[in-house]
C-alpha positions as a printed NumPy array, in Angstrom:
array([[-40.999, 123.9  , 168.827],
       [-41.168, 127.752, 168.393],
       [-40.214, 130.312, 171.   ],
       [-40.582, 134.362, 171.209],
       [-44.102, 135.833, 171.121],
       [-45.765, 136.758, 168.06 ],
       [-46.311, 140.645, 166.846],
       [-49.412, 140.344, 168.338],
       [-48.666, 139.524, 171.818],
       [-45.905, 141.633, 172.184],
       [-48.319, 145.643, 170.975],
       [-51.161, 143.804, 173.299],
       [-48.159, 144.136, 176.171],
       [-46.811, 147.196, 175.253],
       [-50.289, 148.53 , 174.798],
       [-51.315, 146.909, 178.465],
       [-47.95 , 148.959, 179.428],
       [-48.699, 152.053, 177.941],
       [-52.041, 152.709, 179.562],
       [-51.096, 151.663, 183.136],
       [-48.102, 153.548, 182.543],
       [-50.122, 156.741, 181.605],
       [-52.61 , 156.119, 184.718],
       [-49.32 , 156.321, 186.832],
       [-48.031, 159.547, 185.41 ],
       [-51.867, 161.054, 186.098],
       [-52.16 , 160.043, 189.326],
       [-48.809, 161.117, 190.455],
       [-49.663, 164.525, 189.067],
       [-52.908, 164.494, 191.16 ],
       [-50.702, 163.831, 193.986],
       [-48.371, 166.887, 193.262],
       [-51.396, 169.498, 192.76 ],
       [-52.931, 168.135, 196.066],
       [-48.948, 168.8  , 197.984],
       [-48.892, 172.187, 196.539],
       [-52.416, 173.027, 197.388],
       [-51.798, 172.17 , 200.817],
       [-48.264, 173.512, 201.082],
       [-50.379, 177.14 , 200.032],
       [-52.994, 176.685, 202.641],
       [-50.536, 176.369, 205.333],
       [-48.282, 178.963, 204.075],
       [-51.276, 180.898, 204.239],
       [-52.496, 179.919, 207.704],
       [-49.26 , 181.413, 208.862],
       [-49.535, 184.854, 207.676],
       [-52.939, 184.995, 208.591],
       [-52.066, 184.127, 212.134],
       [-49.301, 186.74 , 211.924],
       [-52.261, 189.288, 210.745],
       [-54.095, 188.459, 213.256],
       [-51.019, 188.848, 216.022],
       [-49.507, 191.093, 214.688],
       [-46.39 , 189.812, 213.752],
       [-44.219, 190.735, 210.953],
       [-44.777, 188.636, 208.229],
       [-42.237, 189.787, 205.065],
       [-42.648, 186.733, 202.509],
       [-46.614, 187.104, 201.298],
       [-45.033, 185.172, 197.979],
       [-48.355, 185.786, 195.79 ],
       [-50.954, 185.596, 198.862],
       [-53.774, 188.398, 199.48 ],
       [-55.968, 188.256, 202.778],
       [-58.905, 190.279, 202.543],
       [-59.907, 191.087, 206.275],
       [-63.544, 192.158, 207.03 ],
       [-64.747, 193.131, 210.726],
       [-68.207, 192.77 , 212.545],
       [-69.911, 193.66 , 215.348],
       [-72.256, 191.437, 217.151],
       [-74.466, 191.812, 220.286],
       [-72.588, 191.864, 223.728],
       [-69.611, 193.096, 222.51 ],
       [-68.916, 190.482, 220.093],
       [-66.359, 191.177, 217.323],
       [-66.311, 189.11 , 214.546],
       [-63.168, 189.009, 212.107],
       [-63.333, 186.993, 209.232],
       [-59.694, 187.036, 206.953],
       [-60.207, 185.117, 203.262],
       [-57.201, 183.822, 202.183],
       [-56.036, 183.852, 198.641],
       [-53.455, 183.073, 196.319],
       [-53.128, 184.303, 192.68 ],
       [-56.593, 184.165, 192.146],
       [-58.351, 181.077, 193.883],
       [-60.049, 181.487, 197.149],
       [-57.926, 178.918, 199.263],
       [-59.817, 179.218, 202.982],
       [-61.953, 181.376, 205.177],
       [-61.075, 181.62 , 208.58 ],
       [-63.547, 183.137, 210.762],
       [-62.266, 185.017, 214.334],
       [-63.876, 186.242, 217.615],
       [-62.809, 188.295, 220.135],
       [-64.554, 190.272, 223.23 ],
       [-63.603, 194.244, 222.915]])
């Protein structure tokens, strides 16, 4: 009676393991990218809120906020804040107030 695996069985097993490991690495790297984007969005929200309320926030960390203002009817002012980081658009926030 033979014991052990043949070379073909070992190669098939290693190939299956390599494919599964590469898929796992790909999925985990995508999760890291998503977490970085979520972290950037949260930091952008803090910076944007500090701009709205006039609070000092010095740690801009590569963020750029473009503010625009439009006067609407009935004394309503629309302020929009476009938040970018390193040339990548994260989100746009619209804020309405009555003058």
